[in-house]
N, C-alpha and C positions, 0 to 999 in steps of 0.2 A: 158541282152542278153546271150543266150547260142548258142553254135555251136556244130556240130556233123559231122563226116565223114561217109557217107553212100555209099552203092552201090545202084544205081537206073537204070532202063532201059534207054538206050539212047532215046533222044527225038523223034527220027524217028522210034524206035522200036514199033511195034503194041502193045507190052505189056504195054508200057507207057500209051497209050490211053485207053486200056481196064482196066488197073489197076486204072487209075484216075477216070474213069467212075464208077467203082465198089465202090470206096471210096467216090466219090462225090466231089472231089477236085483235081485240077492239081497243084502239088507242083512246077512246072516250072513257071506257069503264075499266080498262086493264084486264077484262075478262078474256080467257082463252076460248077460242071458238072452234068447233069441229070443222076440219077442212075437207074439200072434195076428195073422193076416193081415187087419187092418182098416186101410183107408187113413187115414193121418194119425195112427195110434195113438201114434207116438213123440212127437209134439208134444202130443197130448191128455193124455199121462201124464207129461210132462216135470217138472212141479212136484212131484207126489207121488213121482216116482222119486227125487228128490234126498233126500227124507226117509226113504225106505224104507217097506215095508209095516208099518203101525202104527196104533194109536189112542193119542192123547196122554193122559198122566196128569199129569206135570209138564212144562210146555212148555220148549223150549230156553232155556238161560241160560248166560251167561258165569260162570266160577267166581271166587269170592273166596277159596277155600282150595285146597290141593293136591288133585289128583285122588284120591290115595290116601285122603284123608280122606272125600271124597264116596263113594268106593267102600265104605268101611267103614260109612257111614251108610245107604247103600242096602241093604247086606247085613243090617244090624240092622233096618231097616224091613221088609224081606221076611221076616226071621225072626220078626217079631211078627204077621205077617198070615196069616190062615187062608185056605187054598184055598176056592174057591166055584164054583158052577155058573154058566156064562155062558149067557144065553138064546140060542136059535137066532138066527143072523144072517141078514140078507137085504139085497139091493141096494135102496137107496132114493135118492130125490132129496133133497139137503140144500142148499137155497138155490142150486140150479143145478148143484151138484157131484153126481156119482154116488159113493156110498159104501156100505160095509157098516155096518149099524146093528143094534142089538139089537131083537128083535121083541116084547119084553115088559119091563116095569119090572124093574130089578135094583138094589135098594138097596145091596148090598155093593159093586157096581161104582162107584156114585157115592161111597160112603164111601171107597173106595180112592183115587179121584182127589182128593178133598178132603184126605185125610190125606197124600198124596204132595206136594201143593202146600205144605201147612203144614210137614211134617216136614223137608223139604229146603230150605226157603227161606233158611236161614242161609248156604247155599252160593251163592246167586244174587246176582250183581252187579246193582245197580239199572240199569234201562234208561236210556239217555241221552236227551237232549231230542229228538234227531232221530228216534229210534225211537218215542218217545211221540207226537210230532207225526204221524208216519206212521200210527200206529194210530188216532189221533183222526180222521184224515181219512176213515176208513171209515164214519163216521156212527154212533158208539156210542150206546147208550142210557145213561141216567144210571147204571144198575146196572153196565153194562159199563165205563163210565168209572171208576167207583169200584174195580172189580176191577183195572183197569189201573194205577191210582195205588197200590193196596195191594200187588198181587202181580206187577206188571210185564207182565200179559197180561189181555186183557179177557174171555176166554171160560173162566173157571175158576169153581170153587165152584157157586153156583146157576146160573151161565151156561154151565156145562160140558155138552157133549153127546158121548156116545161115538160115534165114527165112524172108519172106516178109509177114508181118501180114495183114490179110484181114478181120478179125472180132474180136470182143471181145470174151471172153471165153463163150462157148455155152453149154447149157444143152443138153442132148442127143436128146430130141425131137426137139430142135432148130437146132441141127446139121443135123438131117435127113431132116428137111424142107429147110434148106439153101443150102446144098451141091448140089442138082441137078441144081438149078439156077446158082450157082457159076460155076460149071463145064461147063454148057451150055454157060455162058457168056464168059469165057476165051477160050473155045474150045481147039484147038491144039497149040495155040500160046505159052504157057509156055514151051512146049517141043521143040520148034524151036531151032536149034543150034545158039549160040551167043557167042561172045567174050566179056571179060571184058577189055574195052579199055579206061575207064575213071573212075575217082572218083568224087563224088559229095560232096561239102561242103554245108551243110544245116545250116541255122541260124533261131533262134527264137528271135524276137526283144524284147519281154516282156513276163513275166509269163502268161501262158494261150494262148498266140498268136500262130497261126499255124507256123509250120516249113516250110521254103521255100528253094528251091535250089538257093543258092547265086551264085554259079559258078561250072562249070564242068571242071575238070582238066584232060587232056589226059595223058595216060600212055606212057612214051617215053623210058623206059629202053630197053636195048638190051642184 
């Protein structure tokens, strides 16, 4: 079993329904959802579909303590965190992937991600050598290699970037073919003002199984 702490749209947010339809799976209910009529969309979205519509805060990790203890820690963390405004989102290219990203700096968002990594790290089992070697083959910078050694994942802390992944890495011709359909599918919804009012604890019950929202925790800080 693995767990992860993610941001995901609230269940009542239209972005949840649109994003689930784009990926072909609802991480809240585990239901498969019909996708837009774009040739090859099932393959283009296969990788993000397995993780569900989300932006990573604390990357997936194997547990060193019982799940009930993790759940309590996440509830406490959420209880200490204040809600805040999320900048409007927009579809952007991120190293060849299409993703929803924030359109303006958001210091509370970055602070939330850093605090999540730190606060829950006692529950993370260290990455094994095979996983570390696989990560290093991606050509990490010295800073990313240091994050991998310390936190088990290279793209955290100063290396973290908010993104809701919508496709695999695309070739330029694929990018040009996919982008118009993606923009039409989401319309103006990503840019709608919204608050970050909860955190989502996702779980993966076995290797290769899809990630699901195990529970949503409201932010209650003042």
